[in-house]
N, C-alpha and C positions, 0 to 999 in steps of 0.2 A: 589706642586699645588694640591689643594683639588679636590677630585672627585665629580662630580655632584651627587646630591641626586637621588637615584633610585625612579622612579615613582611608586606610589602605585596603583595597579590595582583597577579600579572602580568596585564595586559590581554590579552584574547583577540585573535587575529588578525582576528576579525570585528567588533571594536569600531568603532563609527561607520559600519559598512558597511550598505548596503541589500541585503537578501536577500529574494528573492521566493519565496513559498509558493504552489504551484500546486494544492494539494490541494483537495478539495471543501470548501465553507464549514463544514460540520459537523465536519471533521477537522483544521482548521488551528490550533486554539487551542493544542494542546500544543507544536507546533513554534514557534509565535509566542512563547509564554512562554519557551521555552528560548533562543531567539535574543535576547530582551531580557535574559535573565540573562547572556548572553555579551557584551552591550554592543552588539549589532547592532540595526538598525532593520528589523523584518519588514514586508514589503509583501504583504498578503494579496490574491491574485489567483486566485480559484477558477476552474478551467478545466473541471471536470466536476461533474455532479450525478447523483443517482440517482432513478429513478422505477420504480414497480411494473410488472410485465409487463401488457400490455393484456389478456391472457387468463391467469388464474392457475390454471386448471383442473388442469394437469399438476403444478404446484407443490403445490397443496393436496392432491391425491391422493397425491403422494409423501410429504408430511408426515404424512398420516393413516396411511400404511403405516409410517412411522418410529415414530410413537407406539405403534403396534400391535406393534412388535417385528419387523418384516419385514427389517430390515437388520442386517448384522454391523458395518458401519463407516459413520459419518457423517464426511465430510471437509469441513472448514470452512476456506476459503481467504482469508477477509477478515473484518474486524470488521463490514462492511456485511452480510455473510451472517448473522452473529449477530443483527444488528438485525432483519433480515427474519424470521428464525425466531422471535425473541422476541415479535414482534408477532402471530404466527400460531399458535403452539403453546405448550403448557406441559406439563411432566411431573409428574404426581402421584408417579410412581415410574418412573425411566428403565428401559427394557427391560434385563433382566439380561445379555442377549447383546450389547448394543450397546457398541461402542468408538468413541471420538471421536479424530480427528486434526486438529490445528490447524497452520496454515502457519508460525506464529511466536508468540513469547511474548505479544505484545499481543493477538492473536486468541485465544490460549489463555486469557488472563485474562478476556477478554470472555465466552467460553464459560462459564467457571465462574461469573462474576458474574451474567450475564443469563439463562443457560439452566439453571444448576445442574448442568452437565455438565463434569467434569474430564477434559481430554484425556489419553488414554493415551500419546500420542506427539506430540512437537514436533521436527521435523527440525533437524539442525545447520545446514543450508542452508535459508533461509526462501524457497524457491521451489518450484514445482510438482514438479520432478524430485526434489528432496530429500524432499518429502512422500511421494511414491509409494514411494521407496526405503526409507522408515522403517517401512512397514507389515508387513514380513515376508511369509509365504506367503499369497497371495491366491487360490489356486486354489479356485474355486467360491464365494468369498465374495461376499455381496451388499453393494454399496456405493452410498450415496446421495451424489451430488455436486451440491449446489445452488450455482450461481455466476452470474456476470454474462453477459449476452448476448454480450459481446465477449471473454470469457475465452479464453486460448490453449487449443487442443485437446490440448496435450502431456500434461497430467495424465490425462485420460480415456484417451488412447492408451496411456500407460504402464500404467494399471490393467488395461485389457483385455488387453494383451500379457502381463500377469502372471497372467491367468486369472480375473480378477474379473468379476462380473456387475454392470455399472454402470448406474445410473439417473442421468443428467445432466439436471437441470431448471434452467430460467432462474429465478433468484430476483429479479433486478432488471435494469433497463436502465441503461446508462451513457450520459448525454447531455451535450452541451456546456452549461456553466453560463451563465446570463445575465450581462450586464455588471454590474460593481459600481462603476462610476464612475472606475476607474483607467485612465488613458491610458497603457497599457504601451508602445505603439509610441513615443510621444513620450519617455518616460522612458529607454528603451533608446537612442533616437537621440541623446539629450542626454548619454549616458554616466553616467546617475544610478544605474544598477543594478550592484552588485558581482557578484552571482551569482543564477542561476536554479536552483531545486531542483525535481527531478521525482521522483515516487514511483511512477510506473507509466508504461507506454507510452501509455496513454490520456491522461494529463496532457500528454505531449509533443504528441500529435496535436491535442488540443483547444487547447493554447496557440497552436500555429501557426495554427489556424483562427481563433481569436479575434483575434490580433494583426494578421492580414491578409497581403496579398501580399508585404510586405517582411519578414515574420517571420524567415525563415531568415537573411537578411543581417544583420538587427538582432541576432539571437542570437549571431552571431559576434563581437559587441562586448563580450561579458561571459563570465563563467565559467559553464559548464554542469555541474551536479552531479546525478548520478543515484544512486538508491538501490541499484541493482544492475545486473548485466550485461544482463538482459532489457530494462530500460528504456533502457540505453545503445544497444542494438541499434536501437531505434526512432529514436533521434537520428541514428544512422548512416544509416538509410534515407533521411533528408532531407539527407544530406551534411554532417552536424554531428558533430564528434568531441568528446565530453565530456572535460573536463579532470579531472573527479572522478567515480570510480565507487566507491561504498562497498564495503568488504570485508565488513562486517557489514550485512545488508540490513534495517536498521531506521532510524527517524528519527534516533536518537542516533548510529548508525554513520555515517549520511550527514553529519551535522554534524561529527563527529570527522574524517572524511576531508576535508571542506571546509576545516576549520581547518588540518589538516596541510598541505594544498596551499597555502593562503594564507600560511602561515608561511614557505614556501620561495619563493612568488611574491607578495610584498607589492604 
């Protein structure tokens, strides 16, 4: 009896397309690998980098209180926060009263792997507003919020409005990344880029800064794909309307939304 013919995988809508990754250099590998699996040509163009705060006194003091059990909640809003904490503290035994909340599954996984802390909650919506809403009754609760110098204030505002006592400390500064040798302005001008992907508002701002005075006009020549609505809003501040805004605010969700768009708009 003859064997049924094997199904030939259908090529992705990204096959043969150049897709730009604007994440920091240390965070681009996962998306680059996935794009190659989909047949695309990833162009790594780091727009942001992370540096420690010039004065870490407040951060170190807050982390000492964390280890001593002074907080009810630790809110972790990015994998970069996890990296900073892992470099500065370790728990022989986490405080019994401490609960951890992570903004998304990738951050939650990093918490467990690098800090030995399993988040008690991960919101359905991977944004600050969703994180605040997932914590329940916060009246009188002591919350540690280490984040970036340029982090949106909305999470801290939501927490305070809910009655929490919040210690917000700067864990790191976000800066514009140095050039990596890619002439992005020339590639955009020549129509060589199929899509630009943005995973935060800071990547949008830094991309425009790096590309130069013609950046906004050049960006209108290609597809703009944003990881979520908060990032899309920053594009709109520059008069740019993203064609793709992911419904699931993850890298995979971003790529799935980009593929869906390109299937309809080849």
